[in-house]
SESERO-77478 format. One record per residue (C-alpha): x, y, z; residue number from 1. Coordinates in steps of 0.02 Angstrom, whole numbers, plus 32768, in hexadecimal, padded with zeros to 4 digits. Layout:
N
<rec px="X" py="Y" pz="Z" resi="NUM"/>
...
END
This chain:
165
<rec px="46BC" py="7ACB" pz="2769" resi="1"/>
<rec px="469C" py="7B7E" pz="27D6" resi="2"/>
<rec px="46A2" py="7B75" pz="2898" resi="3"/>
<rec px="4691" py="7BF7" pz="290E" resi="4"/>
<rec px="4711" py="7C58" pz="2964" resi="5"/>
<rec px="4730" py="7BF4" pz="2A19" resi="6"/>
<rec px="46ED" py="7C7B" pz="2AB3" resi="7"/>
<rec px="478D" py="7C72" pz="2B20" resi="8"/>
<rec px="475C" py="7CDC" pz="2BCF" resi="9"/>
<rec px="4814" py="7D39" pz="2C07" resi="10"/>
<rec px="4802" py="7D5F" pz="2CA6" resi="11"/>
<rec px="4871" py="7DEC" pz="2CFE" resi="12"/>
<rec px="4894" py="7E40" pz="2DAB" resi="13"/>
<rec px="4877" py="7EE1" pz="2D93" resi="14"/>
<rec px="47FD" py="7F59" pz="2D15" resi="15"/>
<rec px="48A3" py="7FD5" pz="2CD8" resi="16"/>
<rec px="494A" py="7FCF" pz="2C9E" resi="17"/>
<rec px="499D" py="7FAF" pz="2D60" resi="18"/>
<rec px="4A4B" py="7F42" pz="2D26" resi="19"/>
<rec px="4A87" py="7EBB" pz="2CB1" resi="20"/>
<rec px="49E6" py="7E49" pz="2CBB" resi="21"/>
<rec px="496E" py="7EC5" pz="2C6F" resi="22"/>
<rec px="49DC" py="7EF9" pz="2BD4" resi="23"/>
<rec px="4A03" py="7E4A" pz="2BB7" resi="24"/>
<rec px="493D" py="7E2D" pz="2BAD" resi="25"/>
<rec px="4935" py="7EC3" pz="2B29" resi="26"/>
<rec px="49AC" py="7E73" pz="2AB3" resi="27"/>
<rec px="4959" py="7DBA" pz="2ABF" resi="28"/>
<rec px="48BF" py="7E0C" pz="2A95" resi="29"/>
<rec px="4909" py="7E7C" pz="2A0A" resi="30"/>
<rec px="4961" py="7DD8" pz="29CC" resi="31"/>
<rec px="48B9" py="7D6D" pz="29D8" resi="32"/>
<rec px="48B4" py="7D1A" pz="2931" resi="33"/>
<rec px="47DC" py="7D50" pz="2933" resi="34"/>
<rec px="47C2" py="7CD3" pz="28AC" resi="35"/>
<rec px="47D2" py="7C41" pz="2933" resi="36"/>
<rec px="47CF" py="7CA5" pz="29D6" resi="37"/>
<rec px="4755" py="7D15" pz="2A2B" resi="38"/>
<rec px="4790" py="7D78" pz="2AC2" resi="39"/>
<rec px="470E" py="7D8C" pz="2B61" resi="40"/>
<rec px="476D" py="7DF2" pz="2BEF" resi="41"/>
<rec px="472C" py="7DE1" pz="2C9C" resi="42"/>
<rec px="477B" py="7E78" pz="2D17" resi="43"/>
<rec px="476F" py="7EB0" pz="2DD4" resi="44"/>
<rec px="473F" py="7F6C" pz="2DC2" resi="45"/>
<rec px="4722" py="7FC0" pz="2D2E" resi="46"/>
<rec px="47B4" py="8031" pz="2D0D" resi="47"/>
<rec px="4819" py="806B" pz="2C5A" resi="48"/>
<rec px="4846" py="7FAD" pz="2C1F" resi="49"/>
<rec px="478A" py="7F97" pz="2BF8" resi="50"/>
<rec px="4781" py="8023" pz="2B82" resi="51"/>
<rec px="4838" py="7FEE" pz="2B36" resi="52"/>
<rec px="47F6" py="7F3A" pz="2B36" resi="53"/>
<rec px="4751" py="7F6C" pz="2AEA" resi="54"/>
<rec px="47C3" py="7FCB" pz="2A52" resi="55"/>
<rec px="481C" py="7F22" pz="2A2D" resi="56"/>
<rec px="4761" py="7ECE" pz="2A1C" resi="57"/>
<rec px="474B" py="7E78" pz="2AA3" resi="58"/>
<rec px="46A8" py="7E53" pz="2B25" resi="59"/>
<rec px="46D1" py="7E94" pz="2BC4" resi="60"/>
<rec px="4683" py="7E66" pz="2C71" resi="61"/>
<rec px="469E" py="7EC1" pz="2D17" resi="62"/>
<rec px="466C" py="7E5C" pz="2D9C" resi="63"/>
<rec px="4683" py="7EB3" pz="2E40" resi="64"/>
<rec px="4722" py="7E56" pz="2EB4" resi="65"/>
<rec px="479C" py="7E77" pz="2F33" resi="66"/>
<rec px="484C" py="7E90" pz="2EE4" resi="67"/>
<rec px="48F2" py="7ED9" pz="2F03" resi="68"/>
<rec px="499C" py="7EC3" pz="2EFC" resi="69"/>
<rec px="4A01" py="7E86" pz="2F83" resi="70"/>
<rec px="4951" py="7E8C" pz="2FDD" resi="71"/>
<rec px="495F" py="7E57" pz="30A8" resi="72"/>
<rec px="4914" py="7DCD" pz="3117" resi="73"/>
<rec px="4853" py="7E28" pz="312A" resi="74"/>
<rec px="486A" py="7E2D" pz="3057" resi="75"/>
<rec px="487D" py="7D90" pz="3042" resi="76"/>
<rec px="47E6" py="7D64" pz="30A2" resi="77"/>
<rec px="476B" py="7DC5" pz="306C" resi="78"/>
<rec px="47BC" py="7D84" pz="2FB4" resi="79"/>
<rec px="4790" py="7CC9" pz="2FDB" resi="80"/>
<rec px="46E6" py="7D1B" pz="3040" resi="81"/>
<rec px="46B3" py="7D5C" pz="2F89" resi="82"/>
<rec px="46F3" py="7CB3" pz="2F0F" resi="83"/>
<rec px="4649" py="7C54" pz="2F13" resi="84"/>
<rec px="4601" py="7CDD" pz="2ED5" resi="85"/>
<rec px="4678" py="7D06" pz="2E62" resi="86"/>
<rec px="4678" py="7C61" pz="2E1B" resi="87"/>
<rec px="45C7" py="7C4D" pz="2E03" resi="88"/>
<rec px="45B7" py="7CEF" pz="2D8F" resi="89"/>
<rec px="465A" py="7CBB" pz="2D38" resi="90"/>
<rec px="460C" py="7C0C" pz="2D1D" resi="91"/>
<rec px="455A" py="7C5C" pz="2CF5" resi="92"/>
<rec px="45C2" py="7CDF" pz="2C62" resi="93"/>
<rec px="462D" py="7C21" pz="2C1E" resi="94"/>
<rec px="4571" py="7BBE" pz="2C08" resi="95"/>
<rec px="4522" py="7C6B" pz="2BB6" resi="96"/>
<rec px="45BF" py="7C80" pz="2B50" resi="97"/>
<rec px="45E7" py="7BC0" pz="2B23" resi="98"/>
<rec px="4692" py="7BF7" pz="2B5C" resi="99"/>
<rec px="470D" py="7B66" pz="2B47" resi="100"/>
<rec px="47B6" py="7BA2" pz="2B89" resi="101"/>
<rec px="47C9" py="7C18" pz="2C1C" resi="102"/>
<rec px="486B" py="7C66" pz="2C34" resi="103"/>
<rec px="4898" py="7CA9" pz="2CCD" resi="104"/>
<rec px="491C" py="7D48" pz="2CD8" resi="105"/>
<rec px="4937" py="7D53" pz="2D7F" resi="106"/>
<rec px="4983" py="7D03" pz="2E0D" resi="107"/>
<rec px="4907" py="7D4F" pz="2E88" resi="108"/>
<rec px="4878" py="7D13" pz="2E37" resi="109"/>
<rec px="483D" py="7C3A" pz="2E53" resi="110"/>
<rec px="4782" py="7C57" pz="2DFE" resi="111"/>
<rec px="47AB" py="7C34" pz="2D61" resi="112"/>
<rec px="4800" py="7BB2" pz="2D82" resi="113"/>
<rec px="4776" py="7B53" pz="2DCE" resi="114"/>
<rec px="46D9" py="7B85" pz="2D57" resi="115"/>
<rec px="4752" py="7B2B" pz="2CE5" resi="116"/>
<rec px="4737" py="7A94" pz="2D4B" resi="117"/>
<rec px="468A" py="7AB1" pz="2D76" resi="118"/>
<rec px="4656" py="7AA0" pz="2CB3" resi="119"/>
<rec px="4704" py="7A3F" pz="2C6F" resi="120"/>
<rec px="473A" py="7AD6" pz="2C0F" resi="121"/>
<rec px="47F1" py="7AC9" pz="2C05" resi="122"/>
<rec px="4855" py="7B50" pz="2C69" resi="123"/>
<rec px="48F9" py="7BB0" pz="2C52" resi="124"/>
<rec px="4947" py="7C0C" pz="2CFB" resi="125"/>
<rec px="49DE" py="7C7C" pz="2CC6" resi="126"/>
<rec px="4A21" py="7CDF" pz="2D6E" resi="127"/>
<rec px="4A94" py="7D5A" pz="2D48" resi="128"/>
<rec px="4B1D" py="7D50" pz="2DC5" resi="129"/>
<rec px="4BAF" py="7D00" pz="2DE8" resi="130"/>
<rec px="4BC0" py="7C42" pz="2DC0" resi="131"/>
<rec px="4BDD" py="7C17" pz="2EA0" resi="132"/>
<rec px="4B4D" py="7C8C" pz="2EC4" resi="133"/>
<rec px="4AC7" py="7C39" pz="2E3E" resi="134"/>
<rec px="4AF3" py="7B82" pz="2E77" resi="135"/>
<rec px="4ABC" py="7BBD" pz="2F19" resi="136"/>
<rec px="4A17" py="7C0D" pz="2EDC" resi="137"/>
<rec px="4A10" py="7B73" pz="2E83" resi="138"/>
<rec px="4A22" py="7AFE" pz="2F13" resi="139"/>
<rec px="4995" py="7B5C" pz="2F5D" resi="140"/>
<rec px="4924" py="7B64" pz="2EDA" resi="141"/>
<rec px="492E" py="7AA4" pz="2ED5" resi="142"/>
<rec px="48D5" py="7A7B" pz="2F3B" resi="143"/>
<rec px="483D" py="7B14" pz="2F0B" resi="144"/>
<rec px="484E" py="7AE6" pz="2E6F" resi="145"/>
<rec px="4875" py="7A74" pz="2DC1" resi="146"/>
<rec px="48E9" py="7AC2" pz="2D5A" resi="147"/>
<rec px="490A" py="7A90" pz="2CB9" resi="148"/>
<rec px="49A2" py="7B11" pz="2C87" resi="149"/>
<rec px="4A06" py="7B5A" pz="2CF1" resi="150"/>
<rec px="4A70" py="7BDD" pz="2CDC" resi="151"/>
<rec px="4B11" py="7C4B" pz="2D3E" resi="152"/>
<rec px="4B3D" py="7CCE" pz="2CBF" resi="153"/>
<rec px="4C02" py="7D13" pz="2CFE" resi="154"/>
<rec px="4C3D" py="7DC1" pz="2CCD" resi="155"/>
<rec px="4C60" py="7D9D" pz="2C0C" resi="156"/>
<rec px="4C18" py="7D0C" pz="2BD8" resi="157"/>
<rec px="4BA9" py="7D60" pz="2B74" resi="158"/>
<rec px="4C2E" py="7D7C" pz="2AEF" resi="159"/>
<rec px="4C64" py="7CDD" pz="2AE7" resi="160"/>
<rec px="4BA5" py="7C8A" pz="2AD9" resi="161"/>
<rec px="4B67" py="7C70" pz="2A25" resi="162"/>
<rec px="4AB7" py="7C34" pz="29F2" resi="163"/>
<rec px="4AB2" py="7BA5" pz="2983" resi="164"/>
<rec px="4A32" py="7B7A" pz="290A" resi="165"/>
END
């Protein structure tokens, strides 16, 4: 039986190789088994990450959004005001591409979790922050979204993680 690869939607907070989360995403896409998974990436702005991901064979979509590291309250309120439109855009893309799994690669984006919940898709939420900070983010997010998997990465954890078949 020849099954088609599953479309996986990756959501990131930056369009450029800003930090460790973006390098992590590049490694995931680079090492993804393409016979089983087809990567689709959504990011909030165009930057050098677009070209790097496309060179690895990922389909990339830029849905404009307000994001930035360690932003103040005004930026957070602007983000919240944009959430409804962003969720609608992600839901439409998921329907069009028949996405079954959403992988949010950011501790500042909740739209993927909301879109996955609306469509009944599985969701992985990966926050690249120390565990205590990640737990605060999760407690905040639980009021807004259903999160199937939550992982907080502390420095050095990647050296201890092994992928199992």
